[in-house]
Structure formats: C-alpha cells, structure tokens
C-alpha positions, -999 to +999 in steps of 0.1 A: +146+048+074+135+072+101+098+075+107+080+103+088+062+117+118+047+147+099+032+124+073+019+101+100+002+130+117-013+145+086-025+111+073-042+104+107-058+139+107-075+133+073-083+097+078-058+084+053-047+094+018-020+118+027+012+113+006+048+125+006+059+142-026+093+155-036+112+176-061+149+174-070+166+208-069+200+201-084+210+174-060+190+184-030+154+175-024+123+196-015+095+176+001+059+182+009+028+164+021-004+165+001-039+152+004-074+158-011-086+168-045-100+200-061-084+235-063-048+234-051-039+252-018-002+256-008+006+262+028+038+282+036+049+284+072+066+313+090+102+315+101+112+290+128+078+274+124+068+239+112+042+236+085+025+212+110+012+244+126-014+242+098-027+209+112-063+221+119-064+240+086-051+211+066-077+188+081-105+212+074-095+219+038-088+184+025-124+174+019-127+201-007-092+210-018-059+195-028-037+207+000+001+210-001+020+213+032+054+224+020+087+223+039+113+250+029+149+239+025+162+228+059+128+224+074+112+190+082+119+165+055+134+189+030+172+188+025+192+218+039+209+244+018+227+277+024+199+301+030+193+331+008+163+351-003+165+339-039+168+303-028+136+305-008+117+323-035+129+301-063+122+269-043+086+279-038+083+288-075+096+254-083+070+237-061+042+257-077+055+248-112+051+212-102+017+213-084+002+239-107-014+273-101-025+276-065-040+296-037-010+303-015-016+307+023+014+323+039+020+330+076+044+357+088+077+353+068+058+328+046+033+355+038+061+378+025+076+349+005+041+343-010+041+380-021+075+378-036+066+347-056+033+364-068+052+394-081+078+372-099+054+345-112+018+357-112+008+329-135+014+304-106-008+321-079-045+322-082-052+338-048-034+348-016-044+344+021-018+363+041-017+356+079+000+384+098+025+387+070+059+400+076+069+434+061+104+448+057+095+480+076+091+459+108+128+450+107+146+483+103+170+487+132+164+451+143+195+434+156+200+396+148+198+374+179+231+362+194+245+330+180+251+313+213+239+283+233+213+303+252+196+314+220+198+278+207+180+267+239+154+294+235+146+282+200+141+246+213+120+258+242+098+279+218+094+249+195+081+228+224+057+255+235+044+259+199+040+221+195+017+221+225-003+250+212-007+233+178-017+200+193-045+215+214-063+223+181-068+187+170-086+157+182-073+146+217-065+112+203-041+127+178-024+153+200+007+132+207+011+124+170+009+161+161+033+171+190+058+145+178+055+158+143+062+193+153+092+184+174+106+164+144+114+198+129+141+206+154+156+172+161+188+174+140+216+199+141+210+208+105+173+216+112+182+237+142+208+255+122+182+265+096+160+278+124+189+299+138+201+312+104+168+322+089+161+355+107+197+368+102+193+360+065+161+379+064+176+409+082+204+409+056+178+414+028+157+442+043+168+468+017+164+442-011+129+434+001+120+471+000+134+474-035+114+444-047+082+458-032+088+492-049+091+475-083+062+451-077+032+448-100+002+431-085-018+408-106-056+409-105-061+380-080-082+378-048-062+386-017-072+384+019-049+398+046-055+390+083-038+410+111-038+396+146-037+420+176-040+397+206-008+399+226+008+425+204+023+455+222-002+483+221+024+509+209+032+487+179-003+477+169-013+509+150+019+508+129+012+472+119-024+479+110-014+509+090+013+490+070-011+462+063-039+486+053-014+500+028-006+465+015-043+458+011-047+490-009-017+481-032-030+446-040-067+456-040-073+430-013-094+428+018-078+435+052-094+422+084-081+429+119-086+399+142-085+409+179-092+374+193-061+358+177-024+359+184+003+359+157-005+322+148-039+328+132-039+293+118-037+279+153-060+303+171-086+308+143-083+279+118-120+284+110-113+319+098-083+309+078-104+282+061-132+307+054-106+330+038-093+302+015-129+295+004-133+333-003-103+335-026-105+300-042-132+311-067 
C-alpha cells in the first residue's frame, strides 16, 4: 500500500491522533483526515489546491475542535469521478451527514461550495468561514485554459510553488513532510486530470450558480467572510470587495478586508482564520 503522506504530515503536526476516515459513495470512496475533539470544523480547499494547505490552521484548531480535512473526489486520497457541480455539492453534503453539523471553512471555490451546501442543507452547517470565496460574477467572459502539455506543466509548477509556501508555515522539522504531502496531490494522472478539469467544469456552471444564488435562502448562522487584497490587481479589487460586501449583507455576516494577505489566507494568516473559526463556533 502506498504511503499516506497527507496523514503522516497531519499526524506529525498534531503530535499523534490523526486518523483517516472514509465514506462509500456508490462504489467510489471519499476520504478525509480528522483529529481532535469538540465542535466539528470541516476544511474545504479551493480548486487545484490540496487540503494540506490548511496545515497551520489544522494544527492550531485540533486542541479545541474536531477538525476534518476533506478531499473532494479526485483529490488526494479520494477516488476520482466525472466532475460536476452536483457531484461536488452532494459529496460534501454526504460527508457532513456522517460527521454531523459543522462549521465549514471554505477557500476560494471551496467557499462557494460551502455556500451551495448551506443553501441546500442548512441543518448541516452551524457556521461559515469564507476565505476569499469564489463568486460566479468573477467568471463571466472567462475562457477555460488550453488543454495542452504547457498548461499541464504550469499546474505542476504551481503545485510545487504552493507546497513550498505551505511548508514555510509549519515547524522547520516538519517542512519536508508537509511538502511531500502537498505534492502527493498531483502525482498520478488521475489526480492531475481532476486539477485540469475542475475549472472548465466550474465555468460550464456559471449560469447555474447565479440561478442557485438567486433562489438561495440563508439560514440564521454566523458567517465571517475574509477578502484578501495583497497581490490582487488594483483595477479588480474594488469589484471583488463590492461583491463580497453584498454577500455579507445577504447572509447577515461580517466582512473583513485583509490587506496583508494574498489569496491563500489560510497560509498567509492562519491566526486570523483560527480566530474566525472561534468567532462562529459558538
């Protein structure tokens, strides 16, 4: 059996006690890593991003929370499946049905998935922390990337750069473990295909996403929304802030602009993400 490098990394981060859990989804398996005890927090990664990106957040939360680091279909240890919006929403719902009502922390595309699940099954979500969440208005007129070898190499290069950024946020003695865990997300052709296919799938559902938002009814749960501006093009920043302000109004949440963080808030500002979890997990 191949080494479970993500589990090894998370287990080392928390000093032992991390475990691999799984759920059968009609012949394919979803898997996650969990550790700790207390209120349940589910971590949902962005597109083309390993849940190992939450390494520093996972480590900080485990003493007080039961933390679930979840791999979507085709990511990490979860079996691949033909990607669709309904598949990703239904899979996250299935995980929440097993682990119980939870605070969901979602980054980027994971932040939009967390909203979709909340609208569909509000009984399963006790609070939301949305980290630079995606919004369908950002994708109008966006062209999918070319399906060629150059783009494939770009994805691999980006994965290596991201792994280095993630590893810098943990104890130096664990950096190689965390780096290896991150790179284990793009080591098979099936995993890489999921990375390459996810954005085109999302772009195919922009109108569907807008329709779901128009019909959405927000439950009365605490929501914190963080918008990062470091490194974001100046001409685009006001639009992003305005869209997220509107989202915060719709869900009666709190919106905070974070100028000292780039898009990966859980890497640049894990302390702030942890504080936001503590704020909504009441």
